[in-house]
N, CA, C and O atoms as CSV, one atom per row, in Angstrom:
chain,resi,resn,atom,element,x,y,z
A,1,MET,N,N,-60.200,-16.063,-98.886
A,1,MET,CA,C,-58.945,-15.574,-99.410
A,1,MET,C,C,-57.828,-16.027,-98.462
A,1,MET,O,O,-57.990,-15.949,-97.244
A,2,SER,N,N,-56.721,-16.489,-98.993
A,2,SER,CA,C,-55.630,-16.980,-98.157
A,2,SER,C,C,-54.601,-15.878,-97.927
A,2,SER,O,O,-54.502,-14.920,-98.694
A,3,ALA,N,N,-53.831,-16.047,-96.835
A,3,ALA,CA,C,-52.773,-15.077,-96.532
A,3,ALA,C,C,-51.654,-15.233,-97.546
A,3,ALA,O,O,-51.254,-16.346,-97.890
A,4,GLN,N,N,-51.160,-14.104,-98.014
A,4,GLN,CA,C,-50.069,-14.139,-98.979
A,4,GLN,C,C,-48.961,-13.211,-98.525
A,4,GLN,O,O,-49.212,-12.185,-97.892
A,5,ASP,N,N,-47.709,-13.588,-98.859
A,5,ASP,CA,C,-46.610,-12.684,-98.552
A,5,ASP,C,C,-46.401,-11.735,-99.728
A,5,ASP,O,O,-47.188,-11.740,-100.675
A,6,LEU,N,N,-45.369,-10.938,-99.677
A,6,LEU,CA,C,-45.134,-9.914,-100.696
A,6,LEU,C,C,-44.893,-10.482,-102.090
A,6,LEU,O,O,-45.134,-9.803,-103.087
A,7,SER,N,N,-44.417,-11.727,-102.164
A,7,SER,CA,C,-44.147,-12.309,-103.476
A,7,SER,C,C,-45.412,-12.820,-104.153
A,7,SER,O,O,-45.379,-13.197,-105.324
A,8,GLY,N,N,-46.530,-12.833,-103.421
A,8,GLY,CA,C,-47.774,-13.303,-104.009
A,8,GLY,C,C,-48.020,-14.776,-103.803
A,8,GLY,O,O,-49.040,-15.296,-104.256
A,9,THR,N,N,-47.108,-15.473,-103.125
A,9,THR,CA,C,-47.301,-16.902,-102.878
A,9,THR,C,C,-47.819,-17.105,-101.463
A,9,THR,O,O,-47.548,-16.298,-100.573
A,10,THR,N,N,-48.551,-18.166,-101.264
A,10,THR,CA,C,-49.076,-18.482,-99.944
A,10,THR,C,C,-47.979,-19.141,-99.122
A,10,THR,O,O,-47.417,-20.148,-99.553
A,11,PRO,N,N,-47.657,-18.594,-97.935
A,11,PRO,CA,C,-46.615,-19.215,-97.125
A,11,PRO,C,C,-47.081,-20.564,-96.584
A,11,PRO,O,O,-48.272,-20.756,-96.338
A,12,PRO,N,N,-46.137,-21.510,-96.397
A,12,PRO,CA,C,-46.516,-22.814,-95.867
A,12,PRO,C,C,-47.028,-22.692,-94.437
A,12,PRO,O,O,-46.627,-21.796,-93.694
A,13,ARG,N,N,-47.923,-23.610,-94.064
A,13,ARG,CA,C,-48.450,-23.602,-92.706
A,13,ARG,C,C,-47.347,-23.986,-91.725
A,13,ARG,O,O,-46.485,-24.805,-92.045
A,14,PRO,N,N,-47.373,-23.389,-90.518
A,14,PRO,CA,C,-46.316,-23.677,-89.536
A,14,PRO,C,C,-46.179,-25.156,-89.203
A,14,PRO,O,O,-45.059,-25.638,-89.028
A,15,THR,N,N,-47.282,-25.890,-89.111
A,15,THR,CA,C,-47.208,-27.318,-88.774
A,15,THR,C,C,-46.443,-28.082,-89.845
A,15,THR,O,O,-45.594,-28.916,-89.530
A,16,LEU,N,N,-46.742,-27.800,-91.108
A,16,LEU,CA,C,-46.028,-28.477,-92.201
A,16,LEU,C,C,-44.560,-28.087,-92.224
A,16,LEU,O,O,-43.695,-28.915,-92.509
A,17,THR,N,N,-44.285,-26.838,-91.927
A,17,THR,CA,C,-42.899,-26.385,-91.910
A,17,THR,C,C,-42.121,-27.071,-90.799
A,17,THR,O,O,-40.990,-27.506,-91.014
A,18,TRP,N,N,-42.718,-27.173,-89.604
A,18,TRP,CA,C,-42.062,-27.870,-88.496
A,18,TRP,C,C,-41.825,-29.338,-88.834
A,18,TRP,O,O,-40.756,-29.877,-88.551
A,19,LEU,N,N,-42.822,-29.984,-89.438
A,19,LEU,CA,C,-42.656,-31.398,-89.816
A,19,LEU,C,C,-41.537,-31.565,-90.843
A,19,LEU,O,O,-40.737,-32.497,-90.752
A,20,ALA,N,N,-41.487,-30.665,-91.812
A,20,ALA,CA,C,-40.413,-30.716,-92.813
A,20,ALA,C,C,-39.055,-30.511,-92.153
A,20,ALA,O,O,-38.091,-31.204,-92.480
A,21,LEU,N,N,-38.979,-29.564,-91.227
A,21,LEU,CA,C,-37.718,-29.301,-90.531
A,21,LEU,C,C,-37.271,-30.512,-89.718
A,21,LEU,O,O,-36.096,-30.877,-89.745
A,22,ILE,N,N,-38.191,-31.130,-89.001
A,22,ILE,CA,C,-37.852,-32.309,-88.196
A,22,ILE,C,C,-37.424,-33.472,-89.094
A,22,ILE,O,O,-36.427,-34.139,-88.817
A,23,ALA,N,N,-38.176,-33.710,-90.164
A,23,ALA,CA,C,-37.843,-34.817,-91.070
A,23,ALA,C,C,-36.474,-34.601,-91.717
A,23,ALA,O,O,-35.658,-35.520,-91.771
A,24,LEU,N,N,-36.227,-33.388,-92.205
A,24,LEU,CA,C,-34.931,-33.111,-92.831
A,24,LEU,C,C,-33.797,-33.153,-91.818
A,24,LEU,O,O,-32.690,-33.580,-92.145
A,25,SER,N,N,-34.061,-32.711,-90.582
A,25,SER,CA,C,-33.030,-32.778,-89.538
A,25,SER,C,C,-32.638,-34.223,-89.269
A,25,SER,O,O,-31.453,-34.538,-89.157
A,26,LEU,N,N,-33.624,-35.096,-89.166
A,26,LEU,CA,C,-33.340,-36.519,-88.957
A,26,LEU,C,C,-32.590,-37.111,-90.145
A,26,LEU,O,O,-31.640,-37.875,-89.971
A,27,LEU,N,N,-33.019,-36.758,-91.341
A,27,LEU,CA,C,-32.384,-37.277,-92.549
A,27,LEU,C,C,-30.936,-36.804,-92.671
A,27,LEU,O,O,-30.024,-37.616,-92.829
A,28,PHE,N,N,-30.732,-35.490,-92.595
A,28,PHE,CA,C,-29.375,-34.945,-92.749
A,28,PHE,C,C,-28.471,-35.349,-91.590
A,28,PHE,O,O,-27.315,-35.715,-91.799
A,29,GLY,N,N,-29.005,-35.282,-90.358
A,29,GLY,CA,C,-28.209,-35.676,-89.203
A,29,GLY,C,C,-27.821,-37.139,-89.263
A,29,GLY,O,O,-26.680,-37.498,-88.974
A,30,GLY,N,N,-28.778,-37.994,-89.642
A,30,GLY,CA,C,-28.485,-39.416,-89.775
A,30,GLY,C,C,-27.468,-39.706,-90.864
A,30,GLY,O,O,-26.593,-40.554,-90.691
A,31,ALA,N,N,-27.577,-39.008,-91.981
A,31,ALA,CA,C,-26.631,-39.212,-93.087
A,31,ALA,C,C,-25.222,-38.794,-92.672
A,31,ALA,O,O,-24.258,-39.509,-92.946
A,32,LEU,N,N,-25.098,-37.643,-92.014
A,32,LEU,CA,C,-23.779,-37.186,-91.567
A,32,LEU,C,C,-23.221,-38.082,-90.473
A,32,LEU,O,O,-22.013,-38.306,-90.408
A,33,LEU,N,N,-24.094,-38.594,-89.614
A,33,LEU,CA,C,-23.674,-39.528,-88.568
A,33,LEU,C,C,-23.183,-40.831,-89.188
A,33,LEU,O,O,-22.192,-41.401,-88.732
A,34,ALA,N,N,-23.872,-41.306,-90.227
A,34,ALA,CA,C,-23.454,-42.533,-90.915
A,34,ALA,C,C,-22.092,-42.367,-91.583
A,34,ALA,O,O,-21.345,-43.333,-91.739
A,35,LEU,N,N,-21.778,-41.136,-91.975
A,35,LEU,CA,C,-20.471,-40.847,-92.580
A,35,LEU,C,C,-19.394,-40.590,-91.528
A,35,LEU,O,O,-18.245,-40.304,-91.864
A,36,HIS,N,N,-19.775,-40.694,-90.242
A,36,HIS,CA,C,-18.863,-40.495,-89.114
A,36,HIS,C,C,-18.230,-39.106,-89.118
A,36,HIS,O,O,-17.058,-38.946,-88.777
A,37,LEU,N,N,-19.014,-38.110,-89.505
A,37,LEU,CA,C,-18.515,-36.742,-89.481
A,37,LEU,C,C,-18.651,-36.157,-88.077
A,37,LEU,O,O,-19.640,-36.405,-87.388
A,38,PRO,N,N,-17.643,-35.374,-87.657
A,38,PRO,CA,C,-17.773,-34.745,-86.344
A,38,PRO,C,C,-18.910,-33.727,-86.348
A,38,PRO,O,O,-19.175,-33.090,-87.368
A,39,ALA,N,N,-19.569,-33.579,-85.225
A,39,ALA,CA,C,-20.677,-32.634,-85.044
A,39,ALA,C,C,-21.833,-32.893,-86.007
A,39,ALA,O,O,-22.528,-31.957,-86.400
A,40,ALA,N,N,-22.042,-34.134,-86.385
A,40,ALA,CA,C,-23.112,-34.473,-87.326
A,40,ALA,C,C,-24.480,-34.073,-86.799
A,40,ALA,O,O,-25.342,-33.635,-87.561
A,41,LEU,N,N,-24.680,-34.226,-85.481
A,41,LEU,CA,C,-25.983,-33.905,-84.906
A,41,LEU,C,C,-26.193,-32.395,-84.733
A,41,LEU,O,O,-27.301,-31.959,-84.423
A,42,LEU,N,N,-25.156,-31.611,-84.927
A,42,LEU,CA,C,-25.305,-30.157,-84.969
A,42,LEU,C,C,-25.437,-29.675,-86.416
A,42,LEU,O,O,-26.253,-28.806,-86.722
A,43,LEU,N,N,-24.627,-30.249,-87.287
A,43,LEU,CA,C,-24.609,-29.799,-88.680
A,43,LEU,C,C,-25.830,-30.252,-89.474
A,43,LEU,O,O,-26.317,-29.512,-90.329
A,44,GLY,N,N,-26.332,-31.461,-89.204
A,44,GLY,CA,C,-27.502,-31.962,-89.932
A,44,GLY,C,C,-28.718,-31.072,-89.757
A,44,GLY,O,O,-29.306,-30.650,-90.753
A,45,PRO,N,N,-29.119,-30.770,-88.525
A,45,PRO,CA,C,-30.247,-29.866,-88.335
A,45,PRO,C,C,-29.981,-28.450,-88.864
A,45,PRO,O,O,-30.905,-27.773,-89.315
A,46,MET,N,N,-28.725,-28.006,-88.809
A,46,MET,CA,C,-28.415,-26.688,-89.358
A,46,MET,C,C,-28.640,-26.680,-90.875
A,46,MET,O,O,-29.196,-25.727,-91.421
A,47,LEU,N,N,-28.207,-27.735,-91.539
A,47,LEU,CA,C,-28.451,-27.845,-92.979
A,47,LEU,C,C,-29.947,-27.926,-93.275
A,47,LEU,O,O,-30.427,-27.358,-94.256
A,48,ALA,N,N,-30.671,-28.635,-92.422
A,48,ALA,CA,C,-32.127,-28.732,-92.588
A,48,ALA,C,C,-32.764,-27.353,-92.441
A,48,ALA,O,O,-33.651,-26.997,-93.216
A,49,GLY,N,N,-32.319,-26.579,-91.458
A,49,GLY,CA,C,-32.841,-25.226,-91.273
A,49,GLY,C,C,-32.570,-24.345,-92.467
A,49,GLY,O,O,-33.425,-23.556,-92.869
A,50,ILE,N,N,-31.388,-24.471,-93.040
A,50,ILE,CA,C,-31.046,-23.702,-94.239
A,50,ILE,C,C,-31.946,-24.113,-95.397
A,50,ILE,O,O,-32.433,-23.262,-96.142
A,51,ALA,N,N,-32.168,-25.413,-95.547
A,51,ALA,CA,C,-33.019,-25.897,-96.636
A,51,ALA,C,C,-34.456,-25.410,-96.474
A,51,ALA,O,O,-35.071,-24.964,-97.442
A,52,VAL,N,N,-34.991,-25.490,-95.267
A,52,VAL,CA,C,-36.365,-25.055,-95.028
A,52,VAL,C,C,-36.493,-23.547,-95.243
A,52,VAL,O,O,-37.459,-23.083,-95.849
A,53,ALA,N,N,-35.522,-22.787,-94.748
A,53,ALA,CA,C,-35.554,-21.333,-94.953
A,53,ALA,C,C,-35.416,-20.996,-96.436
A,53,ALA,O,O,-35.990,-20.016,-96.910
A,54,GLY,N,N,-34.653,-21.813,-97.166
A,54,GLY,CA,C,-34.463,-21.578,-98.596
A,54,GLY,C,C,-35.731,-21.767,-99.414
A,54,GLY,O,O,-35.877,-21.182,-100.487
A,55,ILE,N,N,-36.646,-22.585,-98.907
A,55,ILE,CA,C,-37.910,-22.772,-99.629
A,55,ILE,C,C,-39.014,-21.938,-98.995
A,55,ILE,O,O,-40.197,-22.259,-99.108
A,56,ARG,N,N,-38.610,-20.867,-98.330
A,56,ARG,CA,C,-39.524,-19.878,-97.756
A,56,ARG,C,C,-40.354,-20.454,-96.620
A,56,ARG,O,O,-41.550,-20.187,-96.514
A,57,GLY,N,N,-39.716,-21.236,-95.783
A,57,GLY,CA,C,-40.440,-21.843,-94.684
A,57,GLY,C,C,-40.019,-21.307,-93.336
A,57,GLY,O,O,-39.678,-22.085,-92.446
A,58,GLY,N,N,-40.033,-20.008,-93.163
A,58,GLY,CA,C,-39.646,-19.427,-91.890
A,58,GLY,C,C,-40.546,-19.909,-90.771
A,58,GLY,O,O,-41.743,-20.110,-90.974
A,59,ILE,N,N,-39.973,-20.099,-89.580
A,59,ILE,CA,C,-40.714,-20.594,-88.426
A,59,ILE,C,C,-40.517,-19.629,-87.267
A,59,ILE,O,O,-39.422,-19.104,-87.062
A,60,GLU,N,N,-41.571,-19.403,-86.521
A,60,GLU,CA,C,-41.494,-18.604,-85.293
A,60,GLU,C,C,-41.143,-19.546,-84.152
A,60,GLU,O,O,-41.915,-20.445,-83.821
A,61,VAL,N,N,-39.977,-19.338,-83.553
A,61,VAL,CA,C,-39.539,-20.183,-82.445
A,61,VAL,C,C,-39.873,-19.465,-81.141
A,61,VAL,O,O,-39.477,-18.314,-80.956
A,62,PRO,N,N,-40.595,-20.125,-80.234
A,62,PRO,CA,C,-40.903,-19.490,-78.940
A,62,PRO,C,C,-39.621,-19.158,-78.183
A,62,PRO,O,O,-38.664,-19.930,-78.236
A,63,PRO,N,N,-39.581,-18.029,-77.481
A,63,PRO,CA,C,-38.357,-17.624,-76.766
A,63,PRO,C,C,-37.832,-18.690,-75.808
A,63,PRO,O,O,-36.620,-18.891,-75.723
A,64,ALA,N,N,-38.706,-19.366,-75.094
A,64,ALA,CA,C,-38.257,-20.398,-74.150
A,64,ALA,C,C,-37.574,-21.548,-74.886
A,64,ALA,O,O,-36.572,-22.078,-74.406
A,65,ALA,N,N,-38.091,-21.931,-76.020
A,65,ALA,CA,C,-37.481,-23.006,-76.805
A,65,ALA,C,C,-36.122,-22.574,-77.352
A,65,ALA,O,O,-35.196,-23.381,-77.436
A,66,PHE,N,N,-36.007,-21.305,-77.722
A,66,PHE,CA,C,-34.737,-20.786,-78.231
A,66,PHE,C,C,-33.673,-20.839,-77.130
A,66,PHE,O,O,-32.558,-21.301,-77.370
A,67,VAL,N,N,-34.008,-20.372,-75.937
A,67,VAL,CA,C,-33.064,-20.377,-74.814
A,67,VAL,C,C,-32.690,-21.813,-74.450
A,67,VAL,O,O,-31.520,-22.106,-74.202
A,68,LEU,N,N,-33.670,-22.699,-74.418
A,68,LEU,CA,C,-33.400,-24.097,-74.096
A,68,LEU,C,C,-32.466,-24.736,-75.122
A,68,LEU,O,O,-31.538,-25.456,-74.754
A,69,SER,N,N,-32.707,-24.476,-76.394
A,69,SER,CA,C,-31.857,-25.066,-77.431
A,69,SER,C,C,-30.440,-24.507,-77.376
A,69,SER,O,O,-29.476,-25.247,-77.573
A,70,GLN,N,N,-30.302,-23.206,-77.109
A,70,GLN,CA,C,-28.967,-22.619,-76.976
A,70,GLN,C,C,-28.236,-23.224,-75.779
A,70,GLN,O,O,-27.033,-23.476,-75.845
A,71,SER,N,N,-28.961,-23.456,-74.690
A,71,SER,CA,C,-28.370,-24.072,-73.499
A,71,SER,C,C,-27.910,-25.492,-73.790
A,71,SER,O,O,-26.842,-25.912,-73.345
A,72,LEU,N,N,-28.722,-26.226,-74.537
A,72,LEU,CA,C,-28.378,-27.599,-74.885
A,72,LEU,C,C,-27.117,-27.647,-75.750
A,72,LEU,O,O,-26.240,-28.481,-75.522
A,73,VAL,N,N,-27.023,-26.772,-76.723
A,73,VAL,CA,C,-25.826,-26.714,-77.575
A,73,VAL,C,C,-24.605,-26.351,-76.732
A,73,VAL,O,O,-23.536,-26.938,-76.900
A,74,GLY,N,N,-24.761,-25.387,-75.828
A,74,GLY,CA,C,-23.656,-25.021,-74.943
A,74,GLY,C,C,-23.185,-26.180,-74.083
A,74,GLY,O,O,-21.985,-26.370,-73.887
A,75,CYS,N,N,-24.125,-26.947,-73.576
A,75,CYS,CA,C,-23.776,-28.126,-72.765
A,75,CYS,C,C,-23.080,-29.189,-73.607
A,75,CYS,O,O,-22.143,-29.834,-73.137
A,76,MET,N,N,-23.526,-29.376,-74.836
A,76,MET,CA,C,-22.881,-30.357,-75.718
A,76,MET,C,C,-21.436,-29.956,-76.012
A,76,MET,O,O,-20.544,-30.803,-76.041
A,77,ILE,N,N,-21.214,-28.667,-76.231
A,77,ILE,CA,C,-19.861,-28.188,-76.497
A,77,ILE,C,C,-19.006,-28.332,-75.237
A,77,ILE,O,O,-17.862,-28.780,-75.308
A,78,ALA,N,N,-19.564,-27.951,-74.082
A,78,ALA,CA,C,-18.821,-28.057,-72.819
A,78,ALA,C,C,-18.455,-29.503,-72.512
A,78,ALA,O,O,-17.372,-29.778,-71.997
A,79,ARG,N,N,-19.350,-30.416,-72.826
A,79,ARG,CA,C,-19.088,-31.835,-72.571
A,79,ARG,C,C,-17.925,-32.349,-73.416
A,79,ARG,O,O,-17.202,-33.254,-72.999
A,80,ALA,N,N,-17.749,-31.775,-74.590
A,80,ALA,CA,C,-16.685,-32.214,-75.483
A,80,ALA,C,C,-15.313,-31.668,-75.077
A,80,ALA,O,O,-14.290,-32.160,-75.552
A,81,LEU,N,N,-15.282,-30.657,-74.204
A,81,LEU,CA,C,-14.016,-30.072,-73.778
A,81,LEU,C,C,-13.532,-30.728,-72.491
A,81,LEU,O,O,-14.288,-30.813,-71.523
A,82,PRO,N,N,-12.295,-31.188,-72.463
A,82,PRO,CA,C,-11.773,-31.759,-71.221
A,82,PRO,C,C,-11.483,-30.648,-70.207
A,82,PRO,O,O,-11.198,-29.514,-70.593
A,83,LEU,N,N,-11.556,-30.969,-68.927
A,83,LEU,CA,C,-11.311,-29.989,-67.873
A,83,LEU,C,C,-9.875,-29.464,-67.927
A,83,LEU,O,O,-9.608,-28.341,-67.499
A,84,SER,N,N,-8.952,-30.271,-68.448
A,84,SER,CA,C,-7.546,-29.854,-68.523
A,84,SER,C,C,-7.343,-28.629,-69.394
A,84,SER,O,O,-6.305,-27.973,-69.313
A,85,ILE,N,N,-8.324,-28.316,-70.225
A,85,ILE,CA,C,-8.169,-27.158,-71.107
A,85,ILE,C,C,-8.142,-25.852,-70.318
A,85,ILE,O,O,-7.549,-24.871,-70.766
A,86,VAL,N,N,-8.780,-25.831,-69.146
A,86,VAL,CA,C,-8.784,-24.624,-68.312
A,86,VAL,C,C,-7.356,-24.277,-67.891
A,86,VAL,O,O,-6.967,-23.109,-67.911
A,87,GLY,N,N,-6.579,-25.289,-67.510
A,87,GLY,CA,C,-5.179,-25.070,-67.140
A,87,GLY,C,C,-4.353,-24.565,-68.317
A,87,GLY,O,O,-3.514,-23.677,-68.166
A,88,GLU,N,N,-4.597,-25.131,-69.471
A,88,GLU,CA,C,-3.860,-24.700,-70.665
A,88,GLU,C,C,-4.174,-23.255,-71.016
A,88,GLU,O,O,-3.278,-22.487,-71.365
A,89,ILE,N,N,-5.444,-22.885,-70.923
A,89,ILE,CA,C,-5.821,-21.497,-71.200
A,89,ILE,C,C,-5.168,-20.578,-70.178
A,89,ILE,O,O,-4.692,-19.498,-70.528
A,90,GLY,N,N,-5.141,-21.003,-68.904
A,90,GLY,CA,C,-4.510,-20.195,-67.863
A,90,GLY,C,C,-3.025,-20.001,-68.097
A,90,GLY,O,O,-2.494,-18.921,-67.837
A,91,ARG,N,N,-2.353,-21.021,-68.580
A,91,ARG,CA,C,-0.914,-20.929,-68.843
A,91,ARG,C,C,-0.596,-20.070,-70.060
A,91,ARG,O,O,0.441,-19.408,-70.112
A,92,HIS,N,N,-1.484,-20.086,-71.022
A,92,HIS,CA,C,-1.214,-19.362,-72.279
A,92,HIS,C,C,-2.231,-18.253,-72.519
A,92,HIS,O,O,-2.592,-17.991,-73.667
A,93,TRP,N,N,-2.704,-17.591,-71.449
A,93,TRP,CA,C,-3.776,-16.609,-71.579
A,93,TRP,C,C,-3.451,-15.465,-72.530
A,93,TRP,O,O,-4.356,-15.007,-73.229
A,94,PRO,N,N,-2.198,-14.970,-72.601
A,94,PRO,CA,C,-1.966,-13.867,-73.558
A,94,PRO,C,C,-2.241,-14.288,-75.005
A,94,PRO,O,O,-2.769,-13.511,-75.801
A,95,LEU,N,N,-1.876,-15.520,-75.327
A,95,LEU,CA,C,-2.124,-16.020,-76.675
A,95,LEU,C,C,-3.622,-16.091,-76.969
A,95,LEU,O,O,-4.056,-15.757,-78.071
A,96,PHE,N,N,-4.408,-16.525,-75.988
A,96,PHE,CA,C,-5.858,-16.604,-76.181
A,96,PHE,C,C,-6.473,-15.208,-76.316
A,96,PHE,O,O,-7.365,-14.998,-77.139
A,97,ILE,N,N,-6.001,-14.264,-75.516
A,97,ILE,CA,C,-6.509,-12.886,-75.618
A,97,ILE,C,C,-6.187,-12.308,-76.986
A,97,ILE,O,O,-7.041,-11.681,-77.612
A,98,ILE,N,N,-4.963,-12.514,-77.456
A,98,ILE,CA,C,-4.580,-12.019,-78.782
A,98,ILE,C,C,-5.426,-12.685,-79.862
A,98,ILE,O,O,-5.858,-12.026,-80.807
A,99,GLY,N,N,-5.663,-13.981,-79.727
A,99,GLY,CA,C,-6.488,-14.691,-80.709
A,99,GLY,C,C,-7.905,-14.157,-80.761
A,99,GLY,O,O,-8.451,-13.943,-81.844
A,100,VAL,N,N,-8.508,-13.938,-79.597
A,100,VAL,CA,C,-9.877,-13.415,-79.539
A,100,VAL,C,C,-9.936,-12.016,-80.137
A,100,VAL,O,O,-10.824,-11.716,-80.935
A,101,LEU,N,N,-8.991,-11.157,-79.753
A,101,LEU,CA,C,-8.972,-9.789,-80.293
A,101,LEU,C,C,-8.739,-9.781,-81.812
A,101,LEU,O,O,-9.299,-8.949,-82.527
A,102,ALA,N,N,-7.906,-10.715,-82.297
A,102,ALA,CA,C,-7.655,-10.801,-83.740
A,102,ALA,C,C,-8.922,-11.198,-84.494
A,102,ALA,O,O,-9.207,-10.663,-85.565
A,103,VAL,N,N,-9.679,-12.138,-83.931
A,103,VAL,CA,C,-10.932,-12.555,-84.580
A,103,VAL,C,C,-11.935,-11.406,-84.590
A,103,VAL,O,O,-12.609,-11.177,-85.594
A,104,ILE,N,N,-12.036,-10.686,-83.476
A,104,ILE,CA,C,-12.958,-9.547,-83.412
A,104,ILE,C,C,-12.545,-8.472,-84.403
A,104,ILE,O,O,-13.397,-7.901,-85.085
A,105,ALA,N,N,-11.243,-8.185,-84.493
A,105,ALA,CA,C,-10.758,-7.173,-85.438
A,105,ALA,C,C,-11.004,-7.614,-86.879
A,105,ALA,O,O,-11.458,-6.820,-87.703
A,106,ALA,N,N,-10.708,-8.872,-87.183
A,106,ALA,CA,C,-10.901,-9.366,-88.550
A,106,ALA,C,C,-12.377,-9.339,-88.943
A,106,ALA,O,O,-12.708,-8.980,-90.073
A,107,SER,N,N,-13.260,-9.713,-88.028
A,107,SER,CA,C,-14.691,-9.689,-88.355
A,107,SER,C,C,-15.184,-8.264,-88.508
A,107,SER,O,O,-16.050,-7.993,-89.339
A,108,GLY,N,N,-14.643,-7.353,-87.718
A,108,GLY,CA,C,-15.018,-5.943,-87.862
A,108,GLY,C,C,-14.590,-5.378,-89.203
A,108,GLY,O,O,-15.351,-4.666,-89.858
A,109,VAL,N,N,-13.378,-5.695,-89.606
A,109,VAL,CA,C,-12.890,-5.232,-90.912
A,109,VAL,C,C,-13.712,-5.855,-92.036
A,109,VAL,O,O,-14.079,-5.170,-92.990
A,110,LEU,N,N,-13.999,-7.148,-91.926
A,110,LEU,CA,C,-14.806,-7.818,-92.942
A,110,LEU,C,C,-16.197,-7.202,-93.027
A,110,LEU,O,O,-16.698,-6.961,-94.126
A,111,GLY,N,N,-16.827,-6.944,-91.885
A,111,GLY,CA,C,-18.142,-6.307,-91.874
A,111,GLY,C,C,-18.100,-4.924,-92.498
A,111,GLY,O,O,-18.998,-4.553,-93.254
A,112,TRP,N,N,-17.063,-4.159,-92.185
A,112,TRP,CA,C,-16.908,-2.816,-92.747
A,112,TRP,C,C,-16.756,-2.891,-94.267
A,112,TRP,O,O,-17.374,-2.114,-94.994
A,113,VAL,N,N,-15.923,-3.837,-94.748
A,113,VAL,CA,C,-15.718,-3.992,-96.201
A,113,VAL,C,C,-17.020,-4.393,-96.878
A,113,VAL,O,O,-17.361,-3.847,-97.928
A,114,LEU,N,N,-17.757,-5.345,-96.290
A,114,LEU,CA,C,-19.037,-5.771,-96.877
A,114,LEU,C,C,-20.038,-4.625,-96.928
A,114,LEU,O,O,-20.779,-4.488,-97.902
A,115,ALA,N,N,-20.061,-3.800,-95.880
A,115,ALA,CA,C,-20.974,-2.653,-95.865
A,115,ALA,C,C,-20.515,-1.595,-96.859
A,115,ALA,O,O,-21.330,-1.018,-97.578
A,116,ARG,N,N,-19.220,-1.341,-96.900
A,116,ARG,CA,C,-18.658,-0.309,-97.787
A,116,ARG,C,C,-18.866,-0.649,-99.264
A,116,ARG,O,O,-19.177,0.228,-100.070
A,117,LEU,N,N,-18.695,-1.921,-99.611
A,117,LEU,CA,C,-18.883,-2.363,-100.997
A,117,LEU,C,C,-20.349,-2.614,-101.328
A,117,LEU,O,O,-20.688,-2.972,-102.456
A,118,ARG,N,N,-21.218,-2.422,-100.334
A,118,ARG,CA,C,-22.656,-2.614,-100.478
A,118,ARG,C,C,-23.032,-4.040,-100.895
A,118,ARG,O,O,-24.005,-4.257,-101.618
A,119,VAL,N,N,-22.240,-4.999,-100.423
A,119,VAL,CA,C,-22.573,-6.401,-100.638
A,119,VAL,C,C,-23.800,-6.748,-99.798
A,119,VAL,O,O,-24.683,-7.488,-100.231
A,120,LEU,N,N,-23.831,-6.197,-98.592
A,120,LEU,CA,C,-24.948,-6.358,-97.666
A,120,LEU,C,C,-25.272,-4.988,-97.080
A,120,LEU,O,O,-24.417,-4.103,-97.064
A,121,PRO,N,N,-26.501,-4.808,-96.598
A,121,PRO,CA,C,-26.807,-3.549,-95.905
A,121,PRO,C,C,-25.889,-3.392,-94.687
A,121,PRO,O,O,-25.436,-4.385,-94.118
A,122,GLY,N,N,-25.617,-2.146,-94.292
A,122,GLY,CA,C,-24.652,-1.847,-93.235
A,122,GLY,C,C,-24.800,-2.661,-91.970
A,122,GLY,O,O,-23.848,-3.317,-91.548
A,123,THR,N,N,-25.980,-2.637,-91.346
A,123,THR,CA,C,-26.133,-3.356,-90.084
A,123,THR,C,C,-26.050,-4.868,-90.271
A,123,THR,O,O,-25.512,-5.569,-89.414
A,124,ALA,N,N,-26.575,-5.373,-91.378
A,124,ALA,CA,C,-26.494,-6.820,-91.630
A,124,ALA,C,C,-25.041,-7.243,-91.816
A,124,ALA,O,O,-24.639,-8.303,-91.336
A,125,ALA,N,N,-24.265,-6.438,-92.497
A,125,ALA,CA,C,-22.855,-6.761,-92.714
A,125,ALA,C,C,-22.076,-6.740,-91.404
A,125,ALA,O,O,-21.282,-7.640,-91.132
A,126,LEU,N,N,-22.306,-5.710,-90.598
A,126,LEU,CA,C,-21.559,-5.585,-89.343
A,126,LEU,C,C,-21.942,-6.656,-88.333
A,126,LEU,O,O,-21.068,-7.330,-87.789
A,127,TRP,N,N,-23.241,-6.823,-88.072
A,127,TRP,CA,C,-23.664,-7.819,-87.098
A,127,TRP,C,C,-23.473,-9.226,-87.630
A,127,TRP,O,O,-23.067,-10.117,-86.884
A,128,GLY,N,N,-23.755,-9.441,-88.893
A,128,GLY,CA,C,-23.631,-10.786,-89.460
A,128,GLY,C,C,-22.223,-11.318,-89.485
A,128,GLY,O,O,-22.023,-12.532,-89.439
A,129,SER,N,N,-21.229,-10.429,-89.559
A,129,SER,CA,C,-19.853,-10.892,-89.576
A,129,SER,C,C,-19.237,-10.930,-88.182
A,129,SER,O,O,-18.118,-11.417,-88.022
A,130,SER,N,N,-19.937,-10.433,-87.178
A,130,SER,CA,C,-19.414,-10.464,-85.804
A,130,SER,C,C,-19.641,-11.834,-85.187
A,130,SER,O,O,-20.745,-12.370,-85.282
A,131,PRO,N,N,-18.629,-12.411,-84.560
A,131,PRO,CA,C,-18.785,-13.738,-83.963
A,131,PRO,C,C,-19.893,-13.758,-82.911
A,131,PRO,O,O,-19.854,-12.997,-81.945
A,132,GLY,N,N,-20.871,-14.625,-83.105
A,132,GLY,CA,C,-21.948,-14.777,-82.146
A,132,GLY,C,C,-23.042,-13.731,-82.228
A,132,GLY,O,O,-24.000,-13.788,-81.456
A,133,ALA,N,N,-22.929,-12.782,-83.135
A,133,ALA,CA,C,-23.910,-11.687,-83.174
A,133,ALA,C,C,-24.829,-11.761,-84.389
A,133,ALA,O,O,-25.589,-10.825,-84.635
A,134,ALA,N,N,-24.779,-12.833,-85.144
A,134,ALA,CA,C,-25.573,-12.925,-86.363
A,134,ALA,C,C,-27.073,-12.836,-86.088
A,134,ALA,O,O,-27.819,-12.314,-86.917
A,135,THR,N,N,-27.523,-13.334,-84.942
A,135,THR,CA,C,-28.960,-13.266,-84.661
A,135,THR,C,C,-29.411,-11.856,-84.331
A,135,THR,O,O,-30.603,-11.558,-84.410
A,136,ALA,N,N,-28.492,-10.986,-83.966
A,136,ALA,CA,C,-28.842,-9.594,-83.659
A,136,ALA,C,C,-29.246,-8.894,-84.941
A,136,ALA,O,O,-29.582,-7.710,-84.919
């Protein structure tokens, strides 16, 4: 007897799911890169992950791999920022503080509205709409 999820279908094997994710990441990333889109190597794998998850191909990512991948993305973003931006932020810090607080307030209101209208369950609406907290 094979393992089945609640829908009655047999979930794909992790090896096949990983291979599908890697193949789609290369395909989507390469296509976006060929179109000269910014962040193609970030967006292509993200689209691949969405596609794999959409066909019920959830994958268990080891914690060390998750931390390493987050670090790599952080380094890629940091590399794209010139050092001169630190001076600009220092000169205009009140504007940056107001911007950050506005985003936090707007996401909080959006999460509250989504929870109140029952579009999403309460915690999913609140955490999912908070910047950087979707994985929580």
